[in-house]
C-alpha positions as CSV (number, residue, x, y, z in Angstrom):
1,M,257.0,177.7,-237.6
2,K,253.4,177.9,-238.4
3,S,251.1,179.0,-235.6
4,R,248.2,176.6,-234.9
5,T,244.8,177.8,-235.8
6,P,242.8,177.8,-232.6
7,R,240.0,175.3,-232.6
8,P,236.5,176.9,-232.4
9,R,235.1,176.8,-228.9
10,F,231.9,174.9,-228.6
11,D,229.4,177.2,-227.0
12,R,227.0,175.2,-224.8
13,P,223.6,176.9,-225.3
14,A,221.7,178.3,-222.3
15,P,218.9,176.1,-221.2
16,E,215.4,176.8,-222.3
17,R,212.1,175.8,-220.7
18,Q,210.7,172.6,-222.2
19,V,207.0,172.7,-223.1
20,T,206.3,169.2,-224.3
21,T,206.7,165.8,-222.7
22,L,209.6,164.9,-225.1
23,W,212.8,166.5,-223.7
24,D,216.1,166.7,-225.5
25,Y,219.3,168.5,-224.6
26,P,222.3,169.6,-226.7
27,S,225.1,168.8,-224.2
28,Q,225.7,167.4,-220.7
29,N,226.2,170.9,-219.3
30,Y,224.8,174.4,-220.1
31,G,226.3,177.8,-220.5
32,E,229.8,178.7,-219.4
33,G,229.8,176.9,-216.1
34,K,230.1,173.2,-215.2
35,Q,227.4,171.2,-213.4
36,G,228.6,168.0,-212.0
37,D,231.3,166.0,-213.7
38,T,230.9,164.9,-217.3
39,A,233.4,162.1,-216.7
40,Y,231.2,160.5,-214.1
41,V,229.5,157.5,-215.5
42,G,225.8,158.0,-215.5
43,A,225.9,161.7,-214.8
44,T,222.5,163.4,-214.9
45,P,222.2,165.9,-217.8
46,S,222.0,169.3,-216.1
47,Y,219.4,170.6,-218.5
48,I,216.9,168.2,-216.9
49,V,217.5,169.4,-213.4
50,W,217.4,173.0,-214.6
51,N,214.0,172.6,-216.2
52,L,212.5,170.8,-213.1
53,L,213.7,173.5,-210.7
54,Q,212.4,176.3,-212.9
55,S,209.0,174.6,-212.9
56,Y,208.6,173.3,-209.4
57,T,210.8,175.5,-207.1
58,K,211.5,179.1,-206.3
59,E,214.5,181.0,-204.9
60,K,215.7,179.8,-201.4
61,D,213.8,176.5,-201.7
62,L,215.6,173.5,-200.3
63,V,216.4,171.0,-203.1
64,V,217.5,167.5,-202.0
65,D,219.2,164.7,-204.0
66,P,219.5,161.4,-202.1
67,M,221.8,159.8,-204.8
68,C,223.8,162.8,-205.8
69,G,226.5,161.2,-207.9
70,S,228.9,163.9,-209.2
71,G,226.8,166.8,-207.8
72,T,224.9,168.0,-210.8
73,T,221.7,168.8,-208.8
74,L,223.8,170.8,-206.3
75,D,225.4,172.9,-208.9
76,V,222.2,173.6,-210.8
77,A,220.3,174.5,-207.6
78,R,223.0,177.0,-206.6
79,D,223.0,178.5,-210.1
80,L,219.3,179.2,-209.6
81,S,219.7,180.5,-206.0
82,R,218.2,177.4,-204.4
83,R,219.5,175.8,-201.2
84,A,220.7,172.3,-201.8
85,L,221.6,169.1,-199.9
86,G,223.3,166.1,-201.6
87,Y,223.7,162.6,-200.2
88,D,225.5,159.5,-201.6
89,L,227.0,156.3,-200.4
90,N,230.1,157.1,-202.5
91,P,230.6,160.9,-202.2
92,T,232.7,162.4,-205.1
93,R,233.2,165.8,-203.5
94,P,233.2,167.5,-200.0
95,D,229.7,169.0,-200.2
96,I,228.1,165.6,-200.7
97,F,227.4,163.7,-197.4
98,R,228.0,160.0,-197.1
99,V,224.5,158.7,-196.5
100,D,222.4,155.7,-197.5
101,A,219.3,157.0,-199.3
102,R,217.2,154.5,-197.4
103,K,217.9,156.4,-194.2
104,L,218.2,160.1,-194.8
105,P,219.4,162.3,-191.9
106,L,217.1,165.2,-192.9
107,E,214.2,166.1,-190.6
108,T,210.6,165.2,-191.7
109,G,208.9,167.7,-194.0
110,K,212.0,169.9,-194.7
111,A,212.5,169.5,-198.5
112,D,210.8,171.7,-201.1
113,F,211.8,169.5,-204.0
114,V,213.6,166.1,-204.3
115,F,215.3,164.8,-207.4
116,I,216.7,161.3,-207.7
117,D,218.6,159.5,-210.5
118,P,218.9,155.9,-209.1
119,P,221.0,153.0,-210.4
120,Y,219.3,151.1,-213.3
121,S,220.1,147.6,-212.0
122,T,223.8,146.5,-212.1
123,H,224.9,148.2,-215.4
124,V,227.3,150.6,-213.6
125,D,229.7,149.8,-210.7
126,Y,229.3,152.9,-208.5
127,S,231.3,151.8,-205.5
128,N,232.6,149.0,-203.4
129,D,230.1,149.6,-200.6
130,P,228.0,146.5,-200.2
131,R,225.0,148.6,-199.4
132,C,225.0,150.2,-202.9
133,I,221.7,149.6,-204.6
134,G,223.6,149.5,-207.9
135,K,224.8,146.0,-206.8
136,L,221.2,144.7,-206.9
137,D,219.9,143.2,-210.1
138,A,216.6,144.4,-211.4
139,A,215.7,140.8,-211.9
140,T,215.4,140.4,-208.2
141,A,212.9,141.6,-205.6
142,A,215.8,143.0,-203.5
143,Y,216.2,145.9,-206.0
144,Y,212.6,147.0,-205.7
145,E,212.5,146.4,-201.9
146,A,215.5,148.8,-201.6
147,M,214.0,151.4,-203.9
148,A,210.7,151.2,-201.9
149,L,212.6,152.2,-198.8
150,V,214.3,155.1,-200.7
151,I,210.9,156.3,-202.0
152,G,209.5,156.1,-198.5
153,E,212.3,158.4,-197.2
154,I,211.6,160.9,-200.0
155,D,208.0,161.0,-198.9
156,R,209.0,161.5,-195.3
157,V,211.4,164.5,-196.0
158,L,209.3,166.2,-198.6
159,K,206.8,168.9,-197.6
160,P,203.1,168.3,-198.3
161,G,202.0,170.0,-201.5
162,K,205.6,169.9,-203.0
163,F,207.1,167.9,-205.9
164,M,209.7,165.3,-206.6
165,A,211.1,163.7,-209.8
166,L,212.7,160.4,-210.5
167,Y,214.8,159.8,-213.6
168,V,215.3,156.2,-214.7
169,C,215.8,153.9,-217.6
170,D,214.6,150.3,-218.2
171,S,217.1,147.5,-218.3
172,F,217.8,145.0,-221.1
173,V,220.5,142.4,-220.9
174,K,221.2,140.5,-224.1
175,D,220.3,136.7,-223.9
176,K,218.8,137.3,-220.5
177,A,215.7,139.5,-220.1
178,F,214.1,142.9,-220.3
179,H,213.2,144.5,-217.0
180,P,210.7,147.4,-217.1
181,I,212.2,149.3,-214.2
182,G,210.3,152.5,-215.0
183,F,206.9,150.9,-214.7
184,E,207.9,149.1,-211.5
185,L,209.2,152.2,-209.8
186,F,206.2,154.3,-211.0
187,G,204.0,151.8,-209.2
188,L,206.0,152.3,-206.0
189,L,205.9,156.1,-206.4
190,R,202.1,156.0,-206.7
191,Q,201.8,154.4,-203.3
192,H,203.1,157.7,-201.9
193,F,202.5,160.5,-204.5
194,T,200.1,161.8,-207.1
195,P,201.4,161.7,-210.7
196,V,201.9,165.1,-212.3
197,D,203.4,164.0,-215.6
198,I,205.6,161.5,-217.4
199,V,208.4,162.9,-219.6
200,S,210.4,161.0,-222.1
201,V,214.0,162.2,-222.2
202,V,216.2,161.4,-225.2
203,R,219.3,159.5,-224.3
204,H,222.6,160.7,-225.7
205,N,224.6,157.6,-224.8
206,K,227.7,157.3,-227.0
207,T,227.1,153.5,-227.4
208,L,223.9,154.3,-229.2
209,E,226.0,155.6,-232.1
210,M,228.7,153.0,-232.1
211,G,228.5,150.7,-235.1
212,N,229.2,147.5,-233.2
213,Y,226.4,148.1,-230.7
214,R,223.9,149.0,-233.5
215,R,224.9,146.0,-235.5
216,A,224.5,143.7,-232.5
217,A,221.0,145.1,-231.9
218,D,220.1,144.6,-235.5
219,E,221.4,141.1,-235.8
220,G,220.1,140.1,-232.3
221,N,216.7,141.7,-232.9
222,F,216.6,143.8,-229.8
223,F,216.5,147.5,-229.1
224,L,219.1,149.8,-227.5
225,R,217.7,152.1,-224.7
226,G,216.8,155.3,-226.5
227,F,215.1,157.2,-223.7
228,N,214.8,157.7,-220.0
229,Y,211.6,158.1,-218.0
230,L,211.2,161.3,-215.9
231,F,208.4,160.8,-213.4
232,I,207.1,164.0,-211.9
233,M,205.0,163.5,-208.7
234,R,203.3,165.6,-206.0
235,K,203.0,164.9,-202.3
236,E,199.4,165.7,-201.3
237,H,198.5,167.6,-198.2
238,A,197.4,165.4,-195.3
239,P,193.7,164.7,-195.6
240,P,191.4,166.5,-193.1
241,P,190.1,164.5,-190.2
242,P,186.6,163.0,-190.9
243,A,183.7,165.1,-189.9
244,P,181.5,163.9,-187.1
245,S,178.7,161.8,-188.3
246,R,175.3,163.3,-188.5
247,P,171.9,161.6,-188.6
248,A,170.3,161.2,-192.0
249,P,167.5,163.6,-192.9
250,G,164.2,162.6,-191.4
251,H,165.9,160.4,-188.8
252,R,164.8,161.0,-185.2
253,A,167.4,160.4,-182.6
254,A,166.3,158.3,-179.6
255,K,165.5,160.4,-176.6
256,K,167.9,160.1,-173.6
257,P,166.3,159.4,-170.3
258,N,165.9,162.6,-168.2
259,F,166.9,161.6,-164.7
260,R,166.0,165.0,-163.4
261,R,162.4,164.4,-164.1
262,G,162.1,161.0,-162.4
263,G,163.7,158.8,-165.0
264,K,164.9,155.6,-163.4
265,R,168.5,154.3,-163.8
266,G,168.9,150.7,-164.6
267,N,169.3,148.2,-161.7
């Protein structure tokens, strides 16, 4: 009986710092470990979280993910010796707390960094929970109203001077409409934060390489989603209180009556 030749092991390369605003990644996970669950539909590529935490956090910082999915953010944060908290309406593991991202239990101003990868309209069925934002169509105002509440909570829990990032893709439904989710959410983010940068992340969705999908896009004259936005934002420090007003140069203030020298009070 012939022995089987062992299949060569695919070595996932160690992550490297990105230095441009076009990010690509060779695989879902890096190195020998496992970050999150590659079988989870819509799992965040761990290289993205790794790069963000290298640039905007330090050891022992608290990293928060309000829509934690399969836990990629938690695993990457712990790899880098950061503290981590993960919330989700449909927890996939014990260290993710069942929480609605519109009402986080974390105290105000506790997070050093927040990463969020929200639903991109109704393309993925994440849970049976009726509160799930993934059940809201991006064609409706309800989706953006819900995300506005989530962004407001991120602002509340994030420390002034610290950073957050939102990873998102636009939505296109054939024979229906295109929805620029990225631009809409960027507008909501700007109501709370200062833009730091916008990164375009190459999508490695298997459907992009499937012949039937590509043929449908060619024949239907539409584009498959080839990239995700990565919006990096900073929460500014609270503005200082306004300085007391001073008279303009050359202005002489009216003299106050001196009652000690005989000035009369009004009747």
